[in-house]
N, C-alpha and C positions, 0 to 999 in steps of 0.2 A: 504493501500499499504507501509505503513510504516512495519509494522509488516513481509510481504512477505519478503522486503527489507532485515531484521534483519535476518529471517531464510535462505534465501540466503547468505548473510553475513558468514554466523554460518559456512552453510556446503560448502563453499570456501574455508572458514578457516582448516577446518577437511581433505579435499580434498590435502590442502596444506600441511598437516601436514603429511600428507602419503605419499604422492608422493614425500617429501623431508626427510624420513628416512633416514639414512646413516646405511649403512652395514659396519662393519669393519670385515675380518676372519684374524685371527692371527694364527698361527701353528708355535708350538716350540717343541724343542727334549725334554723336561722335563717342567714339571709344579709343583710349590708348591701353592696349591690352599691357604693353612693354615699353619702356622709355627708349628703349635702341629701336623700337620699329616705327613704320608709318602709322598715323590715326587710320581706324576704320569708321567706316560713312556710319548712318544710323544702326544701330543693332539692338538685339535683345541679349539680355545675360541673366541667366535660369540660377536659382540658386536654391540648395535642398540643407535645409538646418542652417549651417553653419559653411557649406562649403559650395564653392561654384561647381556647377554642374556641366553648363553649356554654353558656348557663345554663338549667336546666328545672327547672319545679314538682316536688314531690316525689320519689321515688325513683326515676329510670329505669333501667332493664338496664344493666350495663357490656356494653362490647363486650369480644369475645375476645377474649384476652392481657392487657387492661387492669391496671395496678396499682390496686387500691381501697384507697380512705380513708374509712374511716366515722369523722366525727366526733363521731356518738350526737347529743345536743342541744344542743351548743355552737355557738356564734356564728363565721359565716364571716366575714372583711372585709379590706379591702385593707391590704394592706401596708403599715407606717406610716412616715413620711419624717421624720427628725430633720436641719435645715438647718444644726446649727452642731455639730459635733463636732469632737476631737483624737484620734484614735485611737490616735497615735504618745506619746501620755504619758499619766501616770498624777496622778493626786492628790499634794500634797504634795513634788512631784521637787524638789530645792534646785537653784535656779536656776543652781550653780554646775558641775552635772552637764554643761552646755552644753558646758564646757571639758575634760571628761574622757571624755563619753560617742562614739563614733562614731557617724554617722548612720546605720550599719547597725543597730543597737540599736534606734533607733524602729520598724524593719521588724519585730523580733521582736517587741515592744510592741504593735505595730499589728495585728498578727496574733493574739496574744492577743485584743485589744478587739475586732476586725473578727467574730471568733464568739461571743463575751459580746454585741455589739450587735446581733447575727443573732438571737439564740437570746432577745432583747430584744423581739422583733419589730419591729424596723427593717430593714426589706428597702431601702431607699435612705438615703444620709447625704450630707450636704458636709463634706468634710474641711475646716476654717475655719485651716489654717496649720500649717503641717511644717515642716523640712527640706527642702533642694532636693526630692530625689527620693524621699524616703522614704514618701508617700502614693501618687505616680503607682505607686509598685512595688507599695503595697497595691491601689490601683486594677487593675491586669492581673493581679495574684494572685487576686482575688475573679472579675472577669469570665471568667478562664480555667478557673475552680475549684479551682486548686490550693490556694487558703487558702478557708477557710469564713467567709464575710462579708456584708455586702450590696454593692448596687453604690455606687459611690462615686463623685461628682460633689469632684473635687479642684481647692483653689487652689494649695498649695505656697508656699513664704515669702511672709507680706505685704509688701506695700509700707508706708514708713512713711518719717518725717523724721529726719532724723539727733539721734538719743538719744531720741526718743520711743518711745513705745510700740510694740512689733514689733522694733525696733532692737535689738540686743545691749548693754545697759548693767549697771552694777554692776561692769564690771572695768576695769583699768588699760587708757590710751590702747592700747598697743602688743597688749594682748589684745583688745582689741574690733577691730583691724586683722584681726587671725588671724581670728576668728571671722565678721565680714562675711560674709552671703552675696550683697551686692551689688545689696539692693532697696529701699536709701535714696534719696531722692530730694530734689531742691531746684530749684523752678522748673517751669514748665508742659512746655517742652521735654523735661528730663531724665525728669520723670514719666510722659511719655508713650513713652521710648526704656524705662522698666523695666516699663510695660506689656505693652509689645513683646515686652522678653526674655520676662517671663511666659508669655507665649502661646506662646514659639517653645519654652520649657523643656517647656510641656505642660499648662499650665495650663488645666483648665475654666470656671475663675470666678476671676476678681481680686478678691483680700482686701486692704483697707486698715485703718489703724488711724488712723481721723480724730479721734481725741481720745487722751488721754491712757487709759492703761489701769488698773484695780486690780493686777493679779499681776504687773507689771513693775518692775522695780527705779528708774524713771525716778520723781524728785520732783516733778515739776511740776504735776500737778493732775488734773484729769479732763477740761478744755476742750480746743478746738480744736487743731489741728496745722497739717494742709494751709492755705494759701489759696485762696482759692475760683478762683483762674486755675488752681492746680495742681488743685484738685480738677475743674474744667473739662473739662481737659485728660486727667486720668484714665479719667473716664466717656466722652468722647467717642471718645476711641483705643481704650477695650475696645469699646463698641458699635461700632465700624468694624470689629473681628477678630470682631463677633459674639459676646460675651463680655460677661456683666453683671457687675455691680459690688458685692459685699457689703463692707459699710461697718462695720466695730468703732466704736462711739460713745457716750457715756455725756451729756455735757455737752452741753445746749441747741446753744449757739451752732454748735459743730460739727455736729449732728445736723440744723440747719437748713441749714448751709452744703451738707452733701452732697446732700440731698433737692434743693434748689435747682438743684445743679448735675446732675442725673439721675442721680445713683446708684439702684442696685436696690433693695437693702436695708439697713436698719438695723439692726446684732446689738447687742442691751442697749436701748440708749434709754432709760439709766434716769432722765434728767434731763428727757425732754422734754415741754412744758409745751403749753397749747392752741396759740400760734402757733406753734409747729414743727411743731405733727402738723396745723395747716393746711396747711403748704408740703407734709408728706408727703401729705396728701391731696388735693390739687391735683398732684401730679407722679406720683405711681399708687405711691408708695415705700411697699413691706411694713415693718412691723415685727415683726422678730424677737426676744421680751423674753427668753430663758435663764433663768429665772428657778430653775431648778435649780440653775446657779452660784453661784447669792446663798446658797442651802441649803448647799451645798458648801462654800463660804466660812467660813460663819455655824459653821458644827460644828467649823472647826477655830481659830478667832479664840481667841487668848490661849494658843495652846497649844506655844510656840514653832515652830510651824512655818514662819510668815511671819518675813519681815524687818519692824523696827520701819516703814520707808517702806511697806510694804505693808500693814499694818495700820492705818496713818494714814488711808490712802485707803480701805481695808473701810469704817472707821466713817463717812467719807463719804457711804457710798452705803443704807446698811441700810434708813434709815428711808424710804428712796422707791421701794424697790425694790417692784413690783407697777402702782403709780400711774398709769405710761405705757399699761398696757395698759388698765386703766378707763378712760381719757381716749379711749384708740384707737379704742374700740370706740364710744362715744360720738359721734365724730367722723368713724365709718365709715372709719378707715385698715385696711386687710388686715392681717391678725395671723398669723404662718405660725410654726409648732412650730420650735422651735430649743433646746437645753439648754444648750449647753458642755460635754457632757460631755468628762471629763480633769482639769477642776476638782473635780468629784466623779466616783465610781466608776464606772465605764461597765459597762451594764445596768441602771443605775436613772433611763434615760431617761424611762421610762413616768409618773415622779413630777411632770412636769412639766404634764401634765393637769388634774391636782386642783390645782395654784398656778393656770392657767388660768381656771378656773371659779371659785377664790376670789376671782379678781378682775376677775370681769364675763362668760366667755363661758359659755355655754350647752355642756351635754357634746356636742351637736351639733354647734357651733361648734367646740368644740376638737378634735374629731374629723376636721374638716373641716380645721382649720390642719395637720395632721398628715398629710393623704390630697390631698385637692382642691386645696386651698389653695397645699399644698407643692409638689406636681407644676407648679402652674403657674407659680409662681416661678423654678422650674429649665427651664421649657418644655419639659416632659417630661409634659402634659396628655393626651398620645393615647400613653403609654406605661403608668403609675406613677398612682395616686389611685385608683383604679375599679376593681370585678370587672364587666368587658363582653368579647364575645368582640373579639380583634383583640391586647387587652392584655397585656403582660407579666402570665407568672401569678406574681405578687406576693401572697400571702395569708396570713393567721395567723388564728389560732382562739382565741376564750376563753370562760370560762363564763361567764355572766351578758349583759345588754345594756350594751355603754358608752354607748348614747344616754340613758341614763339614770343611768348609772353610770360614770365615769371610771376609777374605783379598777379596777377591772375588768383594765383596759390596762396594770398594773403586774405583774400575772402571764398570763405569754404560754404557750398548751397546745402550742401546733404553729405551724411556719413553714415557708415555702414561699416561695423566692426564683429567680426566672427560672427556675421549674420543677423548681428542686432542693430536695427535703425537706432541712430543716437538722436535724442528728443532735439 
């Protein structure tokens, strides 16, 4: 009897799955299935639950019971990917808030910003540093549909040197001890241990701060922090666990050492020169320029928002912003889309496209950086970044043609993430 009951239950489950499969039919005036391919004319895209099942030219008949979305003459394209966001923070936050606000507040702020980011057309983001569990909680919430937001690839706390960018700085030593999250490391063995700790905690990617940073209170400039053996240990350990490593890095020396060690992506890369970029090219290291971050910083400079320590570092960077993008393209270094949202207001992520074009990318290359190129860096190229049968139903619609005018991506009219239409 027990065996018969189990068979009956399995049959009912199968029938239930079939009965409740949801079909969505989307009509669009133009479809960009892949940033590297010409746009298609009027088309019909069919979604079953959270998967794209077919793309057909013209206006195909909708199956009985399907939900129909008619986008008129709008352009349908893959959902966008931002590889560098901080959902749990907002621009201008006082660094002393770390000693006041509980981590739970980061989840509240993150839920707000996740919804804003999704509505801006970004259906996947890489959360590039947060408190221990805040981004992991957001990841779970958006996956389950409890929180409106994008797919989240989360790093959790960044690994840093003691007293470096990413460590707690700007307080008394006894306060540092209380706020320390335990991800600083010295020496190859300890750095390997901290990578394993991050993996155990739930990190999808390992974030490190390979050089000084602009917005932290450490006042030692923007050059390299970790030693080459430490960087090698971090890269090797992460890769042995199936994880990639993203390195915050501004100074050329720190960038070059990170790339030589096999770090997968350089975030910011402000002072990358030709010699540094040649190493990146040889190692297959991606550049994630985060140009919008500097727009946000520039807007707040001289307004009493930043401490003198930070303002001094800001002034070191502004004349060089964007130059690495031009050099990277000329040398064939892959450029992937990331903004550092949280340094500027979430939802303005699309402003990065025109800056990439300003510094040398074509509109098609800029769109690819936020779709196919970003998907490959995440090892999700068979899941996101294109509109094709079997791919996740992550799509957006805009007015106009982003292959000729990337500014149309600054105002997204319609968003679907994992088969769910954003409100």
